[in-house]
C-alpha positions as CSV (number, residue, x, y, z in Angstrom):
1,M,69.3,41.5,167.8
2,A,68.7,40.9,164.1
3,S,66.0,38.3,164.8
4,L,64.3,40.7,167.2
5,S,64.3,43.5,164.6
6,T,62.7,41.2,162.0
7,S,60.0,39.8,164.3
8,P,57.4,42.5,163.5
9,L,57.9,41.8,159.8
10,V,57.4,38.1,160.3
11,S,54.4,38.8,162.4
12,S,52.9,41.0,159.7
13,R,53.5,38.4,157.1
14,C,51.8,35.7,159.3
15,I,48.8,38.0,159.8
16,G,48.6,38.7,156.1
17,S,48.8,35.0,155.3
18,L,46.1,34.2,157.8
19,R,43.9,36.9,156.4
20,T,44.4,35.6,152.9
21,T,43.6,32.0,154.0
22,I,40.4,33.2,155.7
23,L,39.3,35.1,152.7
24,D,40.0,32.2,150.4
25,F,37.9,29.8,152.5
26,L,35.1,32.5,152.6
27,A,35.3,32.7,148.8
28,L,34.8,29.0,148.6
29,T,31.4,29.3,150.2
30,K,30.2,31.8,147.5
31,P,29.0,34.5,149.9
32,E,27.4,36.6,147.2
33,V,25.0,33.7,146.4
34,N,24.5,33.0,150.1
35,F,23.3,36.5,150.6
36,L,20.3,35.9,148.3
37,I,19.7,32.5,149.8
38,V,19.4,34.0,153.3
39,I,17.0,36.6,152.0
40,A,14.8,34.0,150.3
41,T,14.9,31.7,153.3
42,F,14.0,34.6,155.6
43,T,11.0,35.5,153.4
44,G,9.7,31.9,153.5
45,F,10.1,31.7,157.2
46,Y,8.5,35.1,157.9
47,L,5.5,34.4,155.7
48,G,5.2,30.8,156.8
49,Y,4.8,31.7,160.4
50,S,1.1,32.0,161.3
51,G,1.4,32.9,165.0
52,D,1.2,36.2,166.7
53,W,3.9,38.8,166.2
54,Y,4.8,39.0,169.9
55,D,5.4,35.2,169.9
56,F,7.6,35.3,166.8
57,P,10.3,32.6,167.1
58,W,13.4,34.6,166.6
59,M,15.7,31.9,167.8
60,Q,14.2,29.4,165.4
61,L,14.6,31.9,162.6
62,L,18.3,32.3,163.4
63,N,18.8,28.6,163.6
64,T,17.1,28.2,160.2
65,L,19.2,30.9,158.6
66,G,22.4,29.5,160.2
67,G,21.8,25.9,159.2
68,T,20.7,26.8,155.7
69,L,23.7,29.0,155.3
70,L,26.0,26.2,156.4
71,V,24.5,23.8,153.9
72,A,24.6,26.4,151.1
73,S,28.2,27.1,151.9
74,G,29.1,23.5,151.8
75,T,27.3,23.1,148.5
76,G,29.1,26.1,147.0
77,T,32.5,24.8,148.2
78,L,31.9,21.3,146.8
79,N,30.7,22.8,143.5
80,Q,34.0,24.6,143.2
81,Y,35.9,21.4,144.1
82,V,34.0,19.4,141.4
83,E,34.5,22.1,138.7
84,R,38.1,23.2,139.7
85,S,39.7,22.1,136.4
86,F,37.0,23.9,134.4
87,D,37.2,27.0,136.5
88,A,40.9,27.2,135.8
89,Q,40.1,27.5,132.0
90,M,37.7,30.5,132.5
91,R,38.9,34.0,133.0
92,R,35.8,34.7,135.2
93,T,36.7,31.9,137.6
94,S,40.4,31.3,137.2
95,R,41.2,33.2,140.4
96,R,38.9,31.1,142.6
97,P,40.9,29.6,145.5
98,I,41.1,26.0,144.2
99,A,41.5,26.8,140.5
100,A,44.3,29.2,141.4
101,S,45.9,26.5,143.7
102,R,45.7,28.6,146.8
103,V,43.6,25.9,148.5
104,R,44.3,22.2,148.1
105,P,41.4,20.3,146.4
106,A,41.3,17.7,149.2
107,T,41.2,20.4,151.9
108,A,38.4,22.2,150.1
109,A,36.5,18.9,149.7
110,W,36.6,18.1,153.4
111,F,35.7,21.7,154.2
112,G,32.6,21.5,152.0
113,V,31.5,18.1,153.3
114,L,31.9,19.1,156.9
115,L,29.9,22.3,156.3
116,L,27.1,20.5,154.5
117,I,26.9,17.7,157.1
118,F,27.0,20.0,160.1
119,G,24.4,22.3,158.5
120,A,22.0,19.4,157.9
121,I,22.5,18.0,161.4
122,Y,22.1,21.5,162.9
123,L,18.8,22.0,161.0
124,L,17.6,18.6,162.2
125,A,18.5,19.3,165.8
126,T,17.4,22.9,166.2
127,V,14.6,23.3,163.6
128,N,12.9,20.2,162.2
129,A,13.4,17.2,159.9
130,L,11.6,18.6,157.0
131,A,13.8,21.7,156.7
132,S,16.9,19.6,157.0
133,A,15.6,17.1,154.4
134,L,14.8,19.9,152.0
135,A,18.3,21.5,152.4
136,V,20.0,18.1,151.8
137,F,17.8,17.5,148.8
138,T,18.8,20.9,147.4
139,A,22.5,20.2,147.9
140,T,22.3,16.7,146.4
141,T,20.3,17.7,143.3
142,Y,22.5,20.7,142.7
143,L,25.8,18.8,142.9
144,L,24.7,15.5,141.4
145,I,22.3,16.6,138.7
146,Y,22.7,20.3,137.8
147,T,26.5,20.5,138.0
148,P,27.3,17.6,135.6
149,L,24.4,18.6,133.2
150,K,26.2,21.9,132.5
151,R,28.6,20.0,130.3
152,K,25.9,17.9,128.6
153,T,22.8,20.0,127.7
154,P,21.7,23.6,127.5
155,L,18.7,22.5,129.6
156,C,20.9,22.5,132.6
157,T,19.5,25.9,133.5
158,L,16.1,24.4,133.8
159,A,17.4,21.5,135.9
160,G,19.3,23.9,138.2
161,A,16.3,26.1,138.7
162,F,14.5,23.4,140.7
163,P,17.0,23.1,143.5
164,G,17.9,26.8,143.2
165,A,14.3,27.8,144.2
166,M,14.2,25.7,147.4
167,P,15.3,28.4,150.0
168,P,11.7,29.8,150.5
169,L,10.4,26.3,151.0
170,I,13.1,25.6,153.6
171,G,12.1,28.7,155.4
172,W,8.4,27.9,155.2
173,A,9.0,24.4,156.4
174,A,11.1,25.7,159.3
175,A,8.3,28.0,160.4
176,S,5.3,25.8,159.9
177,G,6.5,22.2,159.7
178,S,4.8,21.8,156.3
179,I,5.1,22.9,152.7
180,A,1.5,22.1,151.7
181,S,0.5,25.8,151.5
182,G,-0.1,27.3,148.1
183,K,1.6,30.5,149.3
184,A,4.8,28.6,149.9
185,W,4.8,27.3,146.3
186,M,4.1,30.8,145.0
187,L,7.3,31.9,146.6
188,Y,9.0,28.9,145.1
189,A,7.7,29.9,141.7
190,V,9.0,33.5,142.0
191,L,12.5,32.3,142.8
192,F,12.3,29.5,140.2
193,L,11.4,31.9,137.4
194,W,13.8,34.7,138.5
195,Q,16.8,32.4,138.0
196,F,16.4,32.4,134.2
197,P,16.9,36.0,133.3
198,H,19.6,36.2,136.1
199,F,21.6,33.3,134.7
200,M,21.0,34.0,131.1
201,A,22.6,37.5,131.6
202,I,25.6,35.9,133.2
203,A,25.8,33.2,130.5
204,W,25.7,35.8,127.7
205,M,28.4,38.0,129.3
206,Y,30.7,35.0,129.7
207,R,29.7,32.7,126.8
208,E,33.2,32.6,125.4
209,D,34.5,31.5,128.8
210,Y,31.8,28.8,129.2
211,A,32.5,27.5,125.7
212,R,36.2,27.4,126.4
213,A,35.6,25.2,129.4
214,G,33.1,23.0,127.6
215,Y,29.9,24.1,129.3
216,L,26.8,23.7,127.0
217,I,24.9,26.7,128.3
218,F,23.7,27.6,124.8
219,P,23.1,25.2,121.9
220,S,25.7,27.2,120.0
221,Q,27.8,30.2,121.0
222,T,25.7,32.5,118.8
223,D,22.2,31.0,119.4
224,S,20.2,34.1,120.2
225,N,16.8,32.3,119.9
226,F,17.6,30.2,122.9
227,L,18.7,33.3,124.8
228,S,15.4,35.0,123.8
229,W,13.1,32.2,124.9
230,M,15.0,31.5,128.1
231,T,14.9,35.1,129.1
232,A,11.6,36.4,127.8
233,A,9.1,33.6,128.8
234,P,10.3,33.2,132.4
235,T,10.5,37.0,132.9
236,L,7.0,37.6,131.6
237,A,5.7,34.6,133.7
238,L,7.5,36.1,136.7
239,F,5.6,39.3,136.4
240,F,2.3,37.6,136.8
241,V,3.4,35.0,139.3
242,A,4.7,37.8,141.6
243,L,1.4,39.5,141.4
244,G,-0.3,36.2,142.2
245,A,2.0,35.7,145.2
246,M,1.0,39.2,146.3
247,A,-2.7,38.4,145.9
248,A,-2.3,35.2,147.9
249,D,-0.8,37.2,150.7
250,G,-3.5,39.7,150.9
251,G,-2.4,42.3,148.4
252,G,-2.7,46.0,149.2
253,L,-2.5,48.9,146.7
254,M,1.1,49.9,147.5
255,R,2.4,46.4,147.5
256,Y,0.7,45.7,144.1
257,C,2.2,48.9,142.7
258,A,5.6,48.0,143.9
259,T,5.4,44.5,142.5
260,A,4.2,45.8,139.1
261,L,6.9,48.4,139.0
262,L,9.6,45.9,139.8
263,G,8.3,43.4,137.3
264,S,8.0,46.1,134.6
265,G,11.6,47.2,135.2
266,L,12.9,43.7,134.9
267,L,10.9,43.2,131.7
268,Y,12.4,46.3,130.3
269,Y,16.0,45.2,130.9
270,A,15.2,41.7,129.7
271,S,13.7,43.0,126.5
272,R,16.7,45.3,126.0
273,Q,19.0,42.3,126.2
274,I,16.9,40.2,123.8
275,L,17.0,43.0,121.2
276,L,20.6,44.2,121.6
277,R,22.3,40.9,122.7
278,S,25.2,42.9,124.0
279,R,27.5,42.5,126.9
280,L,26.4,45.9,128.3
281,A,22.7,45.0,128.0
282,A,23.4,41.6,129.7
283,R,25.3,43.4,132.5
284,L,22.4,45.8,133.1
285,L,19.9,42.9,133.1
286,L,22.1,41.1,135.7
287,K,22.1,44.2,137.9
288,A,18.4,44.5,137.5
289,T,17.8,40.9,138.7
290,I,20.0,41.4,141.7
291,V,18.0,44.5,142.6
292,Y,14.7,42.9,141.8
293,L,14.8,39.9,144.1
294,P,15.4,41.5,147.5
295,L,13.0,44.3,146.8
296,Q,10.3,41.9,145.6
297,F,10.6,39.7,148.7
298,L,10.6,42.9,150.8
299,A,7.4,44.0,149.1
300,L,5.9,40.6,150.0
301,I,7.0,40.9,153.6
302,L,5.9,44.5,154.3
303,G,2.3,44.6,155.4
304,A,2.0,40.8,155.6
305,R,1.3,41.1,159.3
């Protein structure tokens, strides 16, 4: 009788353990990053499709987003595997599944490899070879170039921005079979430049954490000139590049106004961070970048057809 009376408790514990495991494996994939990747890939696909609206390839879009999401999830998982010992030294990342020893490193590594390989094969089989190749190139350069450079040079942010800006090109390649269009590269430039104020805000907020783990995000922990240049120049360039991307897509008064307003807002928060160099200003800039990107891509999409 005692065993029968405790069975609901055992069942509850099993369900709770399963839920925790699922959430840990989800956390390995970096879903917050993947959300922005999906938005950027969708934008590239939508703008890269040149056919009629009533023939829009919805299934190919879903295949593109699914395959790209799998590759991105595998990349995020492998990144946490590679950096597990450093993540454990940082307050910001110490509770990540591998760093906190909730998921075994070998298990996470296999999980990441399988996601990446399956995603690449899925893109190749359901979309096209170019989209698959671009996704694999992104994962490879992120893991083998950007990730190790974070402990070697402050220019790692520049190196990481190249693969980080690939999602619109993957979407464009999936829709059109080519990335020769100047419009595709304008989208790439928007995402490329956006990464600098976004990451500089994070880096300033957690600079002590990064220094503790040996990451060379700044030349020195108090180097504000590097922060200023790596925030101001790309943000200002982004303002004009976004307007250029809008012009390349046909413009429109409301879309131009939206782009100018979004760019001005981002410039305001970037300038505030450069002048104040505070954790609060960095947090506000981070929030501004998170708001900016989806809305800027939405402005590019709306009215494009």
